[in-house]
FITOR-880304 format. One line per field, with one value per residue: residue in one letter; x, y, z of N, C-alpha, C in turn; residue number from 0. Coordinates in Angstrom, 1 decimal. Layout:
N
r	c(A / ...)
n.u	c(X / ...)
n.v	c(Y / ...)
n.w	c(Z / ...)
ca.u	c(X / ...)
ca.v	c(Y / ...)
ca.w	c(Z / ...)
c.u	c(X / ...)
c.v	c(Y / ...)
c.w	c(Z / ...)
k	c(NUM / ...)
***
This chain:
170
r	c(M / S / R / L / V / P / L / T / L / L / A / A / I / A / A / G / P / V / A / A / Q / S / L / G / E / V / A / A / R / T / N / K / E / R / K / G / T / G / A / K / V / Y / T / N / D / D / L / R / D / A / R / S / A / G / E / R / P / A / S / A / A / A / P / A / A / P / S / P / P / P / A / T / M / D / P / A / Q / R / W / R / R / D / A / K / A / R / R / D / A / I / A / R / A / E / A / D / V / A / A / V / Q / A / R / L / D / A / L / L / V / D / R / D / P / T / N / V / L / D / P / N / R / L / Q / T / L / E / A / E / R / A / K / A / M / Q / E / L / E / A / A / K / E / G / L / A / K / A / R / Q / D / L / E / D / L / E / E / E / A / R / K / A / G / V / P / P / G / W / L / R / E / P)
n.u	c(0.8 / 2.0 / 3.7 / 1.9 / 0.7 / 2.8 / 3.2 / 0.7 / 0.6 / 2.7 / 1.7 / -0.4 / 0.8 / 2.3 / 0.2 / -1.0 / -0.1 / -1.1 / -3.9 / -4.3 / -4.6 / -6.3 / -9.5 / -9.4 / -6.7 / -6.5 / -8.3 / -6.8 / -4.5 / -5.7 / -6.7 / -4.3 / -3.2 / -5.2 / -4.9 / -2.5 / -3.2 / -4.4 / -7.1 / -10.1 / -11.3 / -14.2 / -15.5 / -17.5 / -17.1 / -16.4 / -18.9 / -20.5 / -19.2 / -19.8 / -22.6 / -23.0 / -21.9 / -23.7 / -23.5 / -23.6 / -22.6 / -19.7 / -20.1 / -22.7 / -25.3 / -24.9 / -26.8 / -29.5 / -29.3 / -30.3 / -33.5 / -34.0 / -35.0 / -38.5 / -38.7 / -36.6 / -37.0 / -37.6 / -40.6 / -41.8 / -40.5 / -41.5 / -44.3 / -44.1 / -42.9 / -44.9 / -47.1 / -46.0 / -45.7 / -48.4 / -49.2 / -47.6 / -48.8 / -51.3 / -50.5 / -49.5 / -51.8 / -53.5 / -52.0 / -52.3 / -55.1 / -55.3 / -53.8 / -55.3 / -57.7 / -56.9 / -56.3 / -58.9 / -60.2 / -58.9 / -59.9 / -62.6 / -62.7 / -61.6 / -59.8 / -58.2 / -57.0 / -56.7 / -57.7 / -60.2 / -62.0 / -62.6 / -65.0 / -65.5 / -64.5 / -65.9 / -67.1 / -64.8 / -63.7 / -65.7 / -65.5 / -62.9 / -63.3 / -65.1 / -63.6 / -61.6 / -63.2 / -63.8 / -61.3 / -60.8 / -62.7 / -61.8 / -59.3 / -60.1 / -61.4 / -59.1 / -57.8 / -59.6 / -59.4 / -56.7 / -56.8 / -58.6 / -57.0 / -55.0 / -56.6 / -57.5 / -55.0 / -54.5 / -56.6 / -56.0 / -53.6 / -54.5 / -56.1 / -54.0 / -52.7 / -50.8 / -48.8 / -50.1 / -48.3 / -46.4 / -47.4 / -47.6 / -46.4 / -43.0)
n.v	c(-1.2 / 1.2 / 1.7 / 2.1 / 4.6 / 6.6 / 6.1 / 6.7 / 9.4 / 10.3 / 9.7 / 11.4 / 13.9 / 13.8 / 13.7 / 16.1 / 18.6 / 17.8 / 17.7 / 20.3 / 21.9 / 24.4 / 24.8 / 26.7 / 26.6 / 24.0 / 24.4 / 26.3 / 24.9 / 22.9 / 24.4 / 25.4 / 22.9 / 22.3 / 24.4 / 23.7 / 21.7 / 22.9 / 23.1 / 25.0 / 26.6 / 27.3 / 29.8 / 31.2 / 33.9 / 34.3 / 33.7 / 35.7 / 38.0 / 37.7 / 37.9 / 40.5 / 41.9 / 41.4 / 39.3 / 35.9 / 33.0 / 31.2 / 28.5 / 28.2 / 27.2 / 28.0 / 30.5 / 29.8 / 30.1 / 33.2 / 33.7 / 34.4 / 37.7 / 38.3 / 39.5 / 38.5 / 35.9 / 32.7 / 31.9 / 29.3 / 28.6 / 30.6 / 30.0 / 27.4 / 28.0 / 29.6 / 27.8 / 25.8 / 27.4 / 27.8 / 25.1 / 24.5 / 26.3 / 25.1 / 22.7 / 23.7 / 24.8 / 22.5 / 21.2 / 22.9 / 22.7 / 20.0 / 20.1 / 21.8 / 20.4 / 18.1 / 19.2 / 20.1 / 17.6 / 16.5 / 18.2 / 17.6 / 15.0 / 15.1 / 14.1 / 15.0 / 15.0 / 17.1 / 19.8 / 18.7 / 19.1 / 21.8 / 24.3 / 25.9 / 24.6 / 23.2 / 25.3 / 26.7 / 24.7 / 24.5 / 27.0 / 26.9 / 24.8 / 26.1 / 28.2 / 26.7 / 25.5 / 27.7 / 28.4 / 26.1 / 26.4 / 28.8 / 27.8 / 25.9 / 27.6 / 29.0 / 26.9 / 26.3 / 28.7 / 28.6 / 26.4 / 27.4 / 29.4 / 28.0 / 26.7 / 29.0 / 29.9 / 27.8 / 28.1 / 30.6 / 30.0 / 28.2 / 29.9 / 31.5 / 29.9 / 28.1 / 25.2 / 22.3 / 20.7 / 22.4 / 23.2 / 21.1 / 18.9 / 18.2)
n.w	c(0.0 / 0.7 / -1.4 / -3.4 / -3.1 / -3.6 / -6.3 / -7.4 / -6.8 / -8.4 / -11.0 / -11.1 / -11.0 / -13.4 / -15.2 / -14.8 / -16.3 / -18.9 / -18.5 / -17.9 / -20.1 / -21.8 / -23.3 / -25.3 / -26.0 / -27.1 / -29.3 / -30.8 / -31.4 / -33.0 / -35.1 / -36.2 / -37.2 / -39.1 / -40.9 / -42.0 / -43.7 / -45.8 / -46.2 / -46.1 / -43.3 / -41.9 / -39.7 / -37.1 / -37.2 / -39.9 / -41.1 / -39.9 / -40.9 / -43.6 / -43.6 / -42.7 / -44.7 / -46.6 / -48.2 / -49.4 / -47.6 / -48.6 / -48.6 / -49.2 / -51.4 / -54.9 / -56.5 / -58.7 / -62.3 / -63.5 / -65.0 / -68.5 / -69.6 / -70.4 / -73.0 / -74.5 / -74.4 / -75.6 / -77.3 / -76.8 / -74.4 / -72.7 / -72.6 / -71.5 / -69.0 / -67.9 / -67.7 / -66.1 / -63.7 / -63.1 / -62.7 / -60.5 / -58.6 / -58.3 / -57.1 / -54.7 / -53.6 / -53.4 / -51.5 / -49.3 / -48.9 / -48.1 / -45.7 / -44.1 / -44.1 / -42.7 / -40.2 / -39.5 / -39.4 / -37.2 / -35.3 / -35.3 / -34.5 / -31.9 / -29.8 / -27.9 / -24.7 / -23.0 / -20.8 / -20.1 / -18.1 / -18.3 / -18.4 / -20.6 / -22.7 / -24.8 / -26.2 / -27.0 / -28.6 / -30.6 / -31.7 / -32.8 / -34.7 / -36.4 / -37.3 / -38.7 / -40.6 / -42.1 / -43.0 / -44.6 / -46.6 / -47.8 / -48.7 / -50.5 / -52.3 / -53.2 / -54.5 / -56.5 / -57.9 / -58.7 / -60.4 / -62.3 / -63.4 / -64.7 / -66.6 / -68.0 / -69.0 / -70.8 / -72.6 / -73.6 / -74.8 / -76.8 / -78.3 / -79.3 / -80.9 / -80.0 / -79.8 / -78.2 / -76.8 / -75.8 / -73.4 / -71.8 / -69.1 / -68.7)
ca.u	c(0.0 / 2.8 / 4.2 / 0.8 / 0.5 / 3.7 / 2.9 / -0.5 / 1.0 / 3.6 / 0.9 / -1.2 / 1.7 / 2.6 / -1.0 / -1.4 / 0.0 / -1.9 / -5.2 / -4.4 / -4.8 / -7.7 / -10.3 / -8.9 / -5.4 / -6.8 / -8.8 / -5.8 / -3.7 / -6.4 / -6.7 / -2.9 / -3.1 / -6.0 / -4.3 / -1.4 / -3.8 / -4.9 / -8.6 / -10.7 / -12.0 / -15.2 / -15.8 / -18.7 / -16.6 / -16.6 / -20.4 / -21.0 / -18.7 / -20.5 / -24.0 / -23.0 / -21.6 / -24.8 / -23.1 / -23.9 / -21.4 / -19.2 / -20.5 / -24.1 / -25.4 / -25.0 / -28.2 / -29.8 / -29.1 / -31.5 / -34.2 / -33.9 / -36.2 / -39.5 / -38.6 / -35.6 / -37.3 / -38.2 / -42.1 / -42.1 / -40.0 / -42.4 / -45.5 / -43.8 / -42.7 / -46.2 / -47.8 / -45.4 / -46.0 / -49.8 / -49.3 / -47.1 / -49.8 / -52.3 / -50.0 / -49.5 / -53.2 / -53.9 / -51.3 / -53.0 / -56.4 / -55.0 / -53.4 / -56.5 / -58.6 / -56.4 / -56.5 / -60.3 / -60.5 / -58.5 / -60.8 / -63.9 / -62.5 / -61.4 / -59.2 / -57.2 / -57.5 / -56.4 / -58.8 / -61.5 / -62.9 / -62.8 / -66.4 / -65.6 / -63.8 / -66.7 / -67.2 / -63.5 / -63.6 / -66.6 / -64.9 / -61.8 / -63.9 / -65.7 / -62.4 / -61.0 / -64.0 / -63.7 / -60.0 / -60.9 / -63.5 / -60.9 / -58.3 / -60.8 / -61.6 / -57.8 / -57.5 / -60.5 / -58.9 / -55.5 / -57.2 / -59.1 / -55.9 / -54.4 / -57.5 / -57.4 / -53.8 / -54.6 / -57.5 / -55.2 / -52.6 / -55.3 / -56.4 / -52.8 / -52.2 / -49.7 / -48.9 / -50.4 / -47.1 / -45.6 / -48.0 / -47.5 / -45.3 / -41.9)
ca.v	c(0.0 / 2.4 / 1.9 / 2.6 / 6.1 / 7.5 / 5.9 / 7.5 / 10.8 / 10.5 / 9.7 / 12.6 / 15.0 / 13.7 / 14.0 / 17.5 / 19.5 / 17.4 / 18.1 / 21.8 / 22.6 / 25.0 / 24.5 / 27.6 / 26.1 / 22.9 / 24.9 / 27.0 / 23.9 / 22.2 / 25.4 / 25.3 / 21.7 / 22.4 / 25.3 / 23.0 / 20.8 / 23.7 / 23.1 / 26.2 / 26.3 / 28.4 / 30.0 / 32.0 / 35.2 / 34.3 / 33.8 / 37.0 / 39.0 / 37.6 / 38.4 / 41.9 / 42.5 / 41.2 / 38.2 / 34.6 / 32.3 / 30.5 / 27.2 / 28.2 / 26.8 / 29.1 / 30.7 / 29.4 / 31.2 / 34.0 / 33.4 / 35.6 / 38.6 / 37.8 / 40.0 / 37.7 / 34.5 / 31.9 / 31.7 / 28.0 / 28.7 / 31.4 / 29.2 / 26.3 / 28.6 / 30.0 / 26.6 / 25.2 / 28.2 / 27.5 / 23.8 / 24.6 / 27.0 / 24.1 / 21.8 / 24.3 / 24.9 / 21.2 / 20.9 / 23.8 / 22.1 / 18.8 / 20.5 / 22.4 / 19.3 / 17.2 / 19.9 / 20.0 / 16.2 / 16.3 / 18.9 / 16.9 / 13.7 / 15.6 / 13.1 / 15.7 / 14.9 / 18.3 / 20.7 / 18.0 / 19.7 / 23.2 / 24.5 / 26.6 / 23.7 / 22.9 / 26.5 / 26.9 / 23.7 / 24.8 / 28.2 / 26.4 / 24.1 / 27.1 / 28.8 / 25.7 / 25.3 / 28.9 / 28.3 / 25.1 / 27.0 / 29.7 / 27.0 / 25.3 / 28.6 / 29.2 / 25.8 / 26.5 / 29.8 / 28.1 / 25.5 / 28.2 / 30.2 / 27.1 / 26.6 / 30.3 / 29.9 / 26.8 / 28.7 / 31.7 / 29.3 / 27.7 / 31.0 / 32.1 / 28.9 / 27.5 / 23.7 / 21.8 / 20.1 / 23.4 / 23.4 / 19.8 / 18.7 / 17.4)
ca.w	c(0.0 / 0.8 / -2.8 / -4.3 / -2.9 / -4.4 / -7.8 / -7.7 / -6.8 / -9.6 / -12.2 / -11.0 / -11.3 / -14.8 / -16.0 / -14.5 / -17.5 / -20.0 / -18.2 / -17.7 / -21.4 / -21.9 / -24.6 / -26.3 / -26.5 / -28.0 / -30.5 / -31.5 / -32.0 / -34.1 / -36.3 / -36.9 / -37.9 / -40.3 / -41.8 / -42.7 / -44.8 / -47.0 / -46.2 / -45.6 / -42.0 / -41.7 / -38.3 / -36.9 / -37.6 / -41.4 / -41.4 / -39.4 / -41.8 / -44.8 / -43.4 / -42.5 / -46.0 / -47.5 / -49.1 / -49.0 / -47.3 / -49.8 / -48.6 / -49.6 / -52.8 / -55.8 / -57.0 / -60.1 / -63.3 / -63.7 / -66.3 / -69.4 / -69.6 / -71.3 / -74.3 / -75.3 / -74.1 / -76.7 / -77.0 / -76.2 / -73.0 / -71.9 / -72.3 / -70.6 / -67.7 / -67.3 / -67.4 / -64.9 / -62.6 / -62.8 / -62.1 / -59.1 / -57.8 / -58.1 / -56.2 / -53.4 / -53.2 / -53.0 / -50.2 / -48.3 / -48.7 / -47.4 / -44.4 / -43.4 / -43.9 / -41.7 / -39.0 / -39.2 / -39.0 / -35.9 / -34.4 / -35.3 / -33.7 / -30.6 / -28.9 / -27.0 / -23.3 / -22.2 / -20.4 / -20.2 / -17.1 / -18.6 / -18.8 / -21.9 / -23.7 / -26.0 / -26.9 / -27.7 / -29.7 / -31.7 / -32.4 / -33.6 / -35.8 / -37.3 / -38.0 / -39.6 / -41.8 / -43.0 / -43.7 / -45.6 / -47.7 / -48.4 / -49.4 / -51.7 / -53.3 / -53.8 / -55.4 / -57.7 / -58.7 / -59.4 / -61.6 / -63.4 / -64.0 / -65.7 / -67.8 / -68.8 / -69.8 / -71.9 / -73.5 / -74.2 / -75.7 / -77.9 / -79.2 / -79.9 / -81.9 / -79.4 / -79.8 / -76.9 / -76.2 / -75.0 / -72.0 / -71.0 / -68.2 / -69.4)
c.u	c(0.9 / 3.5 / 3.2 / 0.6 / 1.5 / 3.5 / 1.7 / -0.2 / 1.8 / 2.7 / 0.0 / -0.4 / 2.1 / 1.4 / -1.5 / -1.3 / -0.9 / -3.4 / -5.4 / -4.6 / -6.2 / -8.3 / -9.7 / -7.6 / -5.6 / -7.3 / -7.7 / -4.9 / -4.4 / -6.5 / -5.4 / -2.8 / -4.0 / -5.5 / -3.2 / -1.9 / -4.2 / -6.4 / -9.1 / -11.5 / -12.9 / -15.5 / -17.0 / -18.3 / -16.8 / -18.1 / -20.9 / -20.5 / -19.5 / -21.9 / -24.0 / -22.6 / -22.7 / -24.5 / -23.6 / -22.6 / -21.0 / -19.7 / -22.0 / -24.2 / -25.5 / -26.4 / -28.3 / -29.6 / -30.4 / -32.2 / -34.1 / -35.1 / -37.2 / -39.3 / -37.6 / -35.9 / -38.0 / -39.7 / -42.4 / -41.6 / -41.0 / -43.7 / -45.2 / -43.6 / -44.0 / -47.1 / -47.3 / -45.7 / -47.5 / -49.9 / -48.7 / -48.0 / -50.9 / -51.8 / -49.9 / -50.9 / -53.8 / -53.3 / -52.0 / -54.4 / -56.2 / -54.6 / -54.5 / -57.5 / -58.2 / -56.6 / -58.0 / -60.8 / -60.1 / -59.4 / -62.1 / -63.8 / -62.4 / -61.0 / -58.2 / -57.7 / -57.2 / -57.6 / -60.1 / -62.5 / -63.2 / -64.3 / -66.5 / -64.9 / -64.6 / -66.9 / -66.0 / -63.3 / -64.5 / -66.1 / -63.7 / -62.2 / -64.4 / -64.6 / -61.8 / -61.8 / -64.0 / -62.4 / -60.1 / -61.7 / -62.6 / -59.8 / -58.9 / -61.0 / -60.2 / -57.4 / -58.3 / -59.9 / -57.6 / -55.8 / -57.8 / -58.1 / -55.2 / -55.3 / -57.5 / -56.2 / -53.9 / -55.5 / -56.8 / -54.2 / -53.3 / -55.6 / -55.2 / -52.2 / -50.9 / -49.9 / -49.2 / -49.2 / -46.3 / -46.2 / -47.9 / -46.3 / -44.3 / -41.8)
c.v	c(1.2 / 2.7 / 2.4 / 4.1 / 6.9 / 7.3 / 6.7 / 9.0 / 11.2 / 10.6 / 10.9 / 13.8 / 15.0 / 14.1 / 15.4 / 18.5 / 19.1 / 17.9 / 19.6 / 22.5 / 23.1 / 24.6 / 25.5 / 27.2 / 24.9 / 23.4 / 25.6 / 26.0 / 23.2 / 23.1 / 25.4 / 24.1 / 21.7 / 23.3 / 24.7 / 22.1 / 21.6 / 23.8 / 24.4 / 25.9 / 27.6 / 28.6 / 30.9 / 33.5 / 35.3 / 34.5 / 35.2 / 38.1 / 38.9 / 38.1 / 39.9 / 42.6 / 42.2 / 40.1 / 36.9 / 33.9 / 31.4 / 29.1 / 27.1 / 27.8 / 28.1 / 29.3 / 30.2 / 30.5 / 31.9 / 33.7 / 34.6 / 36.4 / 38.1 / 38.3 / 39.1 / 36.3 / 33.9 / 31.7 / 30.4 / 28.0 / 29.5 / 30.7 / 28.1 / 26.9 / 29.0 / 28.8 / 25.9 / 26.0 / 27.9 / 26.1 / 23.8 / 25.3 / 26.0 / 23.2 / 22.4 / 24.5 / 23.6 / 20.8 / 21.7 / 23.2 / 20.9 / 19.1 / 21.0 / 21.3 / 18.4 / 17.9 / 19.9 / 18.6 / 16.0 / 17.0 / 18.2 / 15.6 / 14.1 / 14.6 / 13.7 / 15.7 / 16.1 / 19.1 / 20.0 / 18.6 / 21.2 / 23.4 / 25.1 / 25.8 / 23.5 / 24.2 / 26.9 / 26.0 / 24.0 / 26.0 / 27.8 / 25.6 / 25.1 / 27.8 / 27.9 / 25.5 / 26.5 / 28.8 / 27.2 / 25.6 / 28.0 / 28.9 / 26.4 / 26.4 / 29.0 / 28.1 / 25.9 / 27.6 / 29.4 / 27.2 / 26.4 / 29.0 / 29.3 / 26.9 / 27.8 / 30.3 / 28.9 / 27.4 / 29.8 / 31.1 / 28.8 / 28.8 / 31.6 / 31.1 / 28.2 / 26.0 / 23.2 / 21.2 / 21.2 / 23.6 / 22.2 / 19.8 / 17.9 / 16.0)
c.w	c(0.0 / -0.6 / -3.7 / -4.2 / -3.7 / -5.9 / -8.2 / -7.8 / -8.1 / -10.9 / -12.2 / -11.4 / -12.8 / -15.6 / -15.8 / -15.7 / -18.6 / -19.7 / -18.1 / -19.0 / -21.4 / -23.2 / -25.7 / -26.9 / -27.5 / -29.3 / -31.4 / -32.2 / -33.1 / -35.3 / -37.0 / -37.7 / -39.2 / -41.3 / -42.6 / -43.8 / -46.0 / -47.1 / -45.6 / -44.4 / -41.9 / -40.2 / -38.3 / -37.4 / -39.2 / -41.7 / -41.0 / -40.4 / -43.1 / -44.7 / -43.4 / -43.9 / -47.0 / -48.5 / -48.6 / -48.6 / -48.5 / -49.8 / -49.1 / -51.1 / -53.7 / -56.3 / -58.4 / -61.1 / -63.5 / -65.0 / -67.2 / -69.3 / -70.6 / -72.7 / -75.1 / -75.1 / -75.3 / -76.3 / -76.3 / -74.7 / -72.1 / -71.6 / -71.4 / -69.1 / -67.1 / -66.9 / -66.2 / -63.6 / -62.1 / -62.1 / -60.7 / -58.1 / -57.4 / -57.0 / -54.8 / -52.8 / -52.7 / -51.6 / -49.0 / -47.9 / -47.8 / -45.9 / -43.5 / -43.1 / -42.8 / -40.3 / -38.6 / -38.8 / -37.6 / -34.9 / -34.3 / -34.5 / -32.2 / -29.6 / -28.0 / -25.6 / -22.5 / -21.9 / -20.5 / -19.2 / -17.3 / -19.1 / -20.2 / -23.0 / -24.9 / -26.8 / -27.7 / -28.8 / -30.9 / -32.4 / -33.3 / -34.8 / -36.8 / -38.1 / -39.0 / -40.8 / -42.7 / -43.7 / -44.8 / -46.8 / -48.5 / -49.2 / -50.6 / -52.7 / -54.0 / -54.8 / -56.7 / -58.6 / -59.4 / -60.6 / -62.7 / -64.1 / -65.0 / -66.9 / -68.6 / -69.6 / -71.0 / -73.0 / -74.3 / -75.2 / -76.9 / -78.9 / -79.9 / -80.8 / -81.3 / -79.4 / -78.4 / -76.1 / -75.4 / -73.6 / -71.2 / -70.1 / -68.9 / -68.9)
k	c(0 / 1 / 2 / 3 / 4 / 5 / 6 / 7 / 8 / 9 / 10 / 11 / 12 / 13 / 14 / 15 / 16 / 17 / 18 / 19 / 20 / 21 / 22 / 23 / 24 / 25 / 26 / 27 / 28 / 29 / 30 / 31 / 32 / 33 / 34 / 35 / 36 / 37 / 38 / 39 / 40 / 41 / 42 / 43 / 44 / 45 / 46 / 47 / 48 / 49 / 50 / 51 / 52 / 53 / 54 / 55 / 56 / 57 / 58 / 59 / 60 / 61 / 62 / 63 / 64 / 65 / 66 / 67 / 68 / 69 / 70 / 71 / 72 / 73 / 74 / 75 / 76 / 77 / 78 / 79 / 80 / 81 / 82 / 83 / 84 / 85 / 86 / 87 / 88 / 89 / 90 / 91 / 92 / 93 / 94 / 95 / 96 / 97 / 98 / 99 / 100 / 101 / 102 / 103 / 104 / 105 / 106 / 107 / 108 / 109 / 110 / 111 / 112 / 113 / 114 / 115 / 116 / 117 / 118 / 119 / 120 / 121 / 122 / 123 / 124 / 125 / 126 / 127 / 128 / 129 / 130 / 131 / 132 / 133 / 134 / 135 / 136 / 137 / 138 / 139 / 140 / 141 / 142 / 143 / 144 / 145 / 146 / 147 / 148 / 149 / 150 / 151 / 152 / 153 / 154 / 155 / 156 / 157 / 158 / 159 / 160 / 161 / 162 / 163 / 164 / 165 / 166 / 167 / 168 / 169)
***
């Protein structure tokens, strides 16, 4: 036992300087090692500088090439772009209708065990259902408008003599 104490003390003294490294020292040493590899290391300072300068960080995806102005755009491209925008609007409207419908279904089932003893619970629940129904009607109207916009574009294209293939999805 007497030999164990000095060995333990010796091990603690030897490990002392290793454990005494601060986190900052370790980070500095790691940065030096990374700089030697030639790889760019991005820090919060780099991001902060880029945001303050109004730039995007270099690691961010490059923006898509801007679409040509309508005056120089090929007519087929313009019709395809317009048709795609209308189909995308329909898809967004359908997603909105589905989300509101799901919320309304959840309110109609009412399996939420919270506030069961609240005397105003049913009134609050009815108010939320009525609001969800109004939102559902608005979403359905938006979907109908989006579909009508696509039909109007197709009719306009037909009157302009545009080949139907220009409006179809690729």
